PLY file of the C-alpha trace (Angstrom):
ply
format ascii 1.0
element vertex 69
property float x
property float y
property float z
element edge 68
property int vertex1
property int vertex2
end_header
0.44 -0.07 -0.06
2.67 2.28 -1.08
0.68 4.63 -2.34
-1.52 5.96 0.53
2.36 7.44 0.87
1.34 10.26 -0.78
-0.38 12.46 0.83
-2.48 13.39 -2.21
-3.95 9.73 -2.38
-5.14 10.17 1.45
-6.62 13.10 0.41
-8.34 12.03 -2.69
-9.19 8.50 -0.64
-10.90 10.54 2.03
-12.69 13.22 -0.23
-13.68 10.26 -1.99
-15.14 7.81 1.04
-16.42 10.92 2.98
-18.27 12.14 -0.30
-20.41 8.73 -1.01
-21.21 8.40 2.94
-22.77 11.91 2.35
-24.05 10.63 -0.77
-25.52 8.08 0.17
-27.09 9.01 3.45
-29.07 12.72 1.65
-30.47 9.60 -0.99
-31.63 7.71 1.76
-33.39 10.27 3.60
-35.18 11.71 0.94
-36.38 8.52 -1.43
-37.61 7.57 1.91
-38.98 10.70 3.30
-41.02 10.85 -0.15
-42.17 7.22 -0.99
-41.99 5.07 2.30
-40.81 2.30 0.66
-37.49 0.34 1.44
-37.60 -1.05 -1.80
-36.87 2.58 -3.36
-34.10 3.59 -0.75
-32.72 -0.23 -1.78
-33.25 0.52 -5.72
-32.20 3.57 -5.18
-28.44 2.59 -3.32
-28.23 0.66 -6.10
-27.93 3.16 -8.11
-26.26 5.37 -7.06
-23.41 2.80 -6.07
-23.20 2.15 -9.89
-22.77 5.24 -10.74
-19.54 5.27 -8.27
-18.53 2.10 -9.18
-18.85 1.40 -12.49
-19.58 -2.84 -12.66
-19.75 -3.43 -8.61
-23.13 -4.20 -8.69
-23.08 -6.68 -11.21
-19.68 -8.33 -9.68
-21.58 -8.83 -6.29
-24.73 -10.53 -7.79
-22.95 -12.76 -10.14
-20.37 -13.55 -6.70
-24.36 -14.16 -5.28
-25.59 -16.08 -7.78
-22.21 -18.49 -7.84
-22.31 -18.73 -4.10
-25.83 -19.85 -4.42
-25.81 -22.65 -6.89
0 1
1 2
2 3
3 4
4 5
5 6
6 7
7 8
8 9
9 10
10 11
11 12
12 13
13 14
14 15
15 16
16 17
17 18
18 19
19 20
20 21
21 22
22 23
23 24
24 25
25 26
26 27
27 28
28 29
29 30
30 31
31 32
32 33
33 34
34 35
35 36
36 37
37 38
38 39
39 40
40 41
41 42
42 43
43 44
44 45
45 46
46 47
47 48
48 49
49 50
50 51
51 52
52 53
53 54
54 55
55 56
56 57
57 58
58 59
59 60
60 61
61 62
62 63
63 64
64 65
65 66
66 67
67 68
């Protein structure tokens, strides 16, 4: 993890993580107050996670499919 020795890399990592958490919390609060639907909130989280890290959600679904047989 030599890349974390760089101040810029650490700053970018922490900024990205903070941004992701704040965005997700805002999404949860907004969708919950607007729809009162757990499915809408979970769907929103899946959509925003796919937007932040393309392919990540598909990877999880693929791993879950492999694990269940």
